[in-house]
N, C-alpha and C positions, 0 to 999 in steps of 0.2 A: 401738729396730731398726730399723736401714735398712735398703732394701729397695729390689732394680732390676731392668731390666731392660733389655734391647740392643738395635736392628733392624739392623740390619748391610747395606751395599752397596744404600743406599740411592738412587734413583737424579737427584741434586741436590746441587747443590754447598751447603757449609758457610756457604759465604762468605750464600750466602741465609735460612738457617735460621735464623742466632747469634740475631739481635732476638729472631725467637716465641721461641725458649729461654730467653732471657733475662725474655721478659713471663713467664711463670708462674714462673722460679725464687720461692721461698720462699711460693708462695702455698697454703693448703689446699688439699687434691686437688679438692673441688667448685669452684672458682673458676677451677680450674686448668682444669679441663674444659669451665667457660663460655667461656674465652678462646680456644680451640681450637675450639669447635664452632661458633661466629660465625663462625672467620674463613674466610674463603674461598682459600686458600692452599695451596700441595703441602706446605710445612713443618710448616703445623698438621694436615694431616691426616697426616702421619709420626707428628708429634708425640701427638697421643691416640691415636694404633693404641698405640705404644708402651706411654703412661700407663695405661690401659686395661690393658694385658699387667701392669703394677708393680702396679695395684690388687687383679689377679687373683691373683697372686704372692705379694701379702700376706696377703688374706683367707684364699687358698686355701693355702698352707705353709707361715704361720704365724701363721695364728688369731687375726689383726687390726682391728679393725675401720675400716672404710673412712672410716668421719667422724672418725674421730681424726687421718686421714694428713698428712704435709704433704710439697711435694715440695724435697727440699734441693737437690739438682743436677738440673738439666739441661742435659745437655751434648750439641753438633753435633759429632764428629771428621771429620778427610780420610779418606774409604780412597780405594780405589787409584785411579788411573783408567783409562779405556777409550778406547785409543787407537787413533783413526780418522783417516783422510783424506781429505780435499780436494783434488781435480782443480783443478789452473791452464792456465796456458800452454805451451804446446811441450811438453804430454808430462811436464810434470813435477805432482811434491802437496803442501801443506801439509801437515803434522799438525795434529792438534785433540783434542785431550782431553775426553772429559764426564765430570765430576766426579761420582766418587761421595761419601759419606757416612753412615756411622756413630753413633745415636742413641741415647743414654743417659741412663738418669733413672736417680735414686736417688728412696726417697720415707724415710719417715723418721717417727716416732710422739712422735719429742722422748724414750722414755724409752730408759737404755742398757740396750747388752743384757746380761743376767746369767743369771753358768750357772753 
């Protein structure tokens, strides 16, 4: 069964978080939590937050054991950019974009969903 959690509109460019998401993909939940816990990057904090939310969803909503869960997918998508302007000479301005991201984590227990 697959369980997912999504954190939207994180103030972080997706390009700075892709490698951290790839590092935890395919690992058991305990190992993934250790990797993100000992990293000082902002991406690690956001991934840990979303990973803990996915674990809580699995335990509380689907009655799954946290020990059996594996990170099937960890994905960072680009979100909308916040438009800002930087002053330039002679009264002009140049646009800058503050990038945002959506963090998505899918956990699985390795068993098929039986209905």
